[in-house]
C-alpha positions in Angstrom: 37.5 -6.3 69.8 41.0 -7.4 69.6 41.8 -7.9 73.5 45.6 -8.4 73.0 48.1 -11.2 71.3 48.8 -14.5 73.4 52.4 -14.1 72.0 53.6 -14.4 75.7 52.4 -17.0 78.5 50.0 -14.6 79.8 46.9 -12.7 78.0 47.7 -9.0 77.3 44.7 -6.3 76.6 45.0 -2.4 75.6 42.5 0.0 76.0 42.2 3.7 74.9 40.2 6.1 76.7 38.9 8.8 74.6 36.6 11.8 74.9 34.8 12.7 78.1 33.0 11.2 80.8 31.9 11.4 84.3 33.4 9.7 87.5 29.8 8.0 87.9 29.6 6.8 84.3 33.2 5.8 83.9 33.9 3.7 86.8 31.1 0.9 86.0 32.2 1.1 82.4 35.7 1.0 82.7 35.3 -2.1 85.7 32.9 -3.6 83.0 35.6 -3.4 80.3 38.3 -4.8 82.5 36.2 -7.6 83.5 35.3 -8.4 79.9 38.7 -8.4 78.8 39.7 -11.4 81.0 43.4 -10.6 80.6 46.3 -11.0 83.0 47.8 -7.7 82.4 45.9 -4.6 80.9 47.3 -1.9 79.7 45.9 2.1 79.7 47.5 5.7 78.7 47.5 7.7 81.8 45.1 10.1 80.8 43.4 12.8 83.2 40.3 10.8 82.5 41.8 7.3 83.1 43.7 8.6 86.3 40.4 9.8 87.7 38.7 6.7 87.2 40.5 3.7 86.7 41.5 3.1 90.5 38.0 3.2 91.4 37.5 0.8 88.5 40.2 -1.6 89.3 38.9 -1.9 92.9 35.5 -2.9 91.9 36.7 -5.3 89.0 39.2 -7.0 91.6 42.2 -6.0 89.9 45.8 -4.6 91.0 46.7 -1.1 89.8 49.9 0.8 89.2 50.3 4.4 87.8 52.9 6.4 85.9 54.6 3.4 84.3 57.2 4.1 81.9 58.5 0.5 80.9 56.7 -2.7 80.7 59.2 -6.1 80.1 57.2 -9.8 79.8 59.2 -12.7 80.6 56.9 -16.1 80.4 54.7 -15.7 83.1 56.1 -12.6 84.8 55.3 -9.0 84.4 58.0 -6.3 85.2 57.4 -2.4 85.3 59.3 0.5 86.0 58.6 3.7 87.2 60.1 6.9 88.4 60.1 7.8 91.8 61.8 10.9 94.4 61.0 13.4 91.7 61.9 11.4 88.9 65.5 10.5 90.5 65.2 7.2 91.0 63.8 4.4 89.0 62.0 1.5 90.4 61.5 -2.0 88.8 59.2 -4.2 90.2 56.6 -7.0 89.5 53.3 -8.1 91.2 51.9 -11.8 90.9 48.4 -10.2 91.5 46.4 -10.8 87.9 44.5 -9.0 86.7 47.0 -6.0 87.1 46.1 -2.8 85.3 49.2 -0.8 84.3 48.5 2.8 83.5 51.6 3.9 81.4 53.0 7.5 80.6 50.6 8.5 77.8 53.2 9.6 75.2 55.2 6.1 76.2 51.7 4.2 75.6 51.9 3.6 72.0 55.5 2.3 72.2 55.0 0.1 75.1 52.0 -1.7 73.2 54.1 -2.1 70.2 56.9 -3.4 72.0 54.6 -6.0 73.6 52.3 -6.7 70.1 49.2 -5.7 71.7 47.0 -3.7 69.5 44.9 -0.9 71.5 41.1 -0.7 71.4 38.8 1.8 72.7 36.9 0.7 76.2 33.3 0.5 75.2 30.9 3.1 76.5 28.9 1.7 79.4 25.1 2.1 80.5 24.1 5.6 81.8 24.3 5.8 85.3 22.1 7.2 88.0 23.6 10.4 89.5 22.4 13.6 91.0 24.5 15.6 88.7 23.8 16.9 86.0 26.2 18.0 82.8 25.5 21.4 81.2 28.3 21.1 78.9 32.2 20.5 78.2 34.5 23.1 78.2 37.4 21.4 75.6 41.1 21.9 77.1 43.2 24.7 75.2 40.2 27.1 74.6 41.6 29.6 76.9 40.3 28.6 80.5 42.2 28.9 83.6 44.0 25.6 83.5 47.5 25.6 82.5 49.1 22.4 83.8 47.9 20.1 80.5 49.7 16.9 80.5 48.0 15.3 77.6 49.5 18.5 75.5 52.2 17.7 72.9 53.8 21.1 73.4 55.5 22.3 77.0 56.0 26.5 77.0 58.3 27.5 79.8 58.5 30.7 81.0 61.5 32.2 82.7 62.2 35.6 84.8 63.6 37.1 81.8 59.8 38.0 81.1 60.0 40.6 84.2 63.2 42.3 83.3 63.5 45.6 81.8 63.0 45.7 78.1 65.1 47.8 75.2 63.0 50.9 76.5 64.4 50.6 79.9 61.1 49.8 81.2 59.4 46.5 82.4 56.0 45.5 80.6 54.6 42.7 83.1 51.2 43.1 81.7 52.5 42.7 78.1 54.4 39.9 78.8 51.3 37.9 80.7 49.1 38.8 77.8 51.7 37.3 75.4 51.9 34.2 77.3 48.3 33.6 77.8 47.4 34.5 74.2 50.0 31.7 73.1 48.5 29.3 75.6 45.2 29.6 74.1 45.9 29.3 70.8 48.3 26.4 70.7 46.8 24.5 73.9 50.4 24.3 75.0 50.8 23.4 78.9 52.6 25.9 80.9 55.7 25.8 83.0 57.9 28.1 84.8 61.2 28.8 86.4 61.7 28.9 90.3 62.8 32.3 89.8 59.9 33.4 88.2 57.4 31.8 90.8 59.1 33.0 93.6 59.2 36.4 92.4 56.6 38.7 94.3 56.6 41.4 92.1 55.6 39.3 89.2 52.8 37.2 91.4 49.9 39.9 90.2 50.5 40.3 86.4 51.5 36.3 86.2 48.5 35.1 88.5 47.8 32.3 86.3 51.0 30.7 87.2 51.9 29.1 90.8 54.3 27.1 92.3 52.3 24.1 90.4 53.8 25.2 87.2 57.6 24.8 88.2 59.5 22.9 86.0 63.1 21.7 86.8 65.5 20.3 89.7 62.9 21.7 92.7 59.7 21.2 90.5 58.0 18.8 87.9 59.2 16.3 85.1 57.0 16.6 82.7 57.2 14.3 79.4 55.7 16.5 76.7 56.6 15.7 73.0 58.4 19.0 72.1 59.2 21.9 74.5 59.6 25.5 74.1 61.9 27.3 76.7 61.4 31.5 76.9 63.5 34.0 78.7 65.1 31.1 80.9 68.7 30.9 80.8 68.9 26.9 80.7 71.4 26.1 83.4 71.0 22.8 84.6 68.5 23.5 87.6 66.0 24.5 84.7 66.7 21.8 82.6 66.8 18.9 84.7 63.1 18.5 84.8 63.2 18.6 80.7 65.2 15.2 80.6 62.2 13.7 79.0 61.0 16.0 76.5 62.4 14.8 73.0 62.4 18.1 71.2 63.8 21.1 73.2 63.8 24.7 71.6 64.7 27.6 73.6 64.3 31.4 72.9 67.1 33.9 74.7 68.8 37.1 73.8 72.2 35.4 75.2 74.2 33.7 72.8 76.3 31.9 75.5 73.3 31.0 77.8 73.0 27.1 79.0 70.7 26.4 76.3 73.6 27.0 74.0 75.8 25.0 75.7 74.1 21.5 73.9 70.9 21.8 76.1 68.7 22.6 73.6 68.0 21.1 70.0 67.5 24.7 68.7 68.4 28.0 70.5 66.7 31.1 68.9 69.0 34.2 69.5 66.2 37.0 69.8 63.8 38.8 71.8 61.1 36.7 73.2 58.6 39.4 73.1 59.1 40.0 69.5 59.1 36.3 68.8 55.9 35.3 70.4 54.3 38.2 69.3 54.8 37.3 66.0 54.0 33.4 67.0 50.7 34.7 68.0 49.6 36.7 65.3 50.6 33.5 63.0 48.4 31.4 64.9 45.6 34.2 65.0 
């Protein structure tokens, strides 16, 4: 196993965590891998599985740990990392003297950080079976139509705006059709669901959009995701909407208003079209 390069004055290791595992199985396996690496700095992508078990594994291995890291710099024997704070408004820079230091990076930035430091990631080897009272009957893969709509590891962020609840060309609202279209796309594409504040605050839409909550809110008062691509539908694209999109590289939007905020340089591509018709066709193509 390539545990890293001695390009710097410290040893750096990088691990990937693939597949599925329980907390009881992962903690001893991860702790053993961290100890066996004998590295000063250990990089790991912050997948949901890693975030669940790595803190306990680091404690067991006697290592310090920091999560949500977006940049790592090495200068001799000093390692410096950067992490956003205060709802992604302040970029903090700090260092630790403790070794080993487990640095959990943003998943999308993990390959870039490893390449910059000249480290070849290796998978963490599976550990021995752990004694547990929990019996795993099966695993439901993400993106197969389950109830979870927040998927940080998905390459695509799909954001729905209040336009889905407005009167359509026939003069009536179609909330149930809108909900079915959105959930159908999520199930077929495996996308993560985002929402504008106006939609999640709308009481009349709460019943039809029961799969959505304030946890899905993206924007100035919501989350700031880092998906590789983003598709916004029925959202005006004004500054409060898109401030949470600033780490999304490829931005596309669907809106009937050719003069909406998305058209003012906030989207890479704007489709001036009816989102109901566009997403219906997309779902047909994905079938």
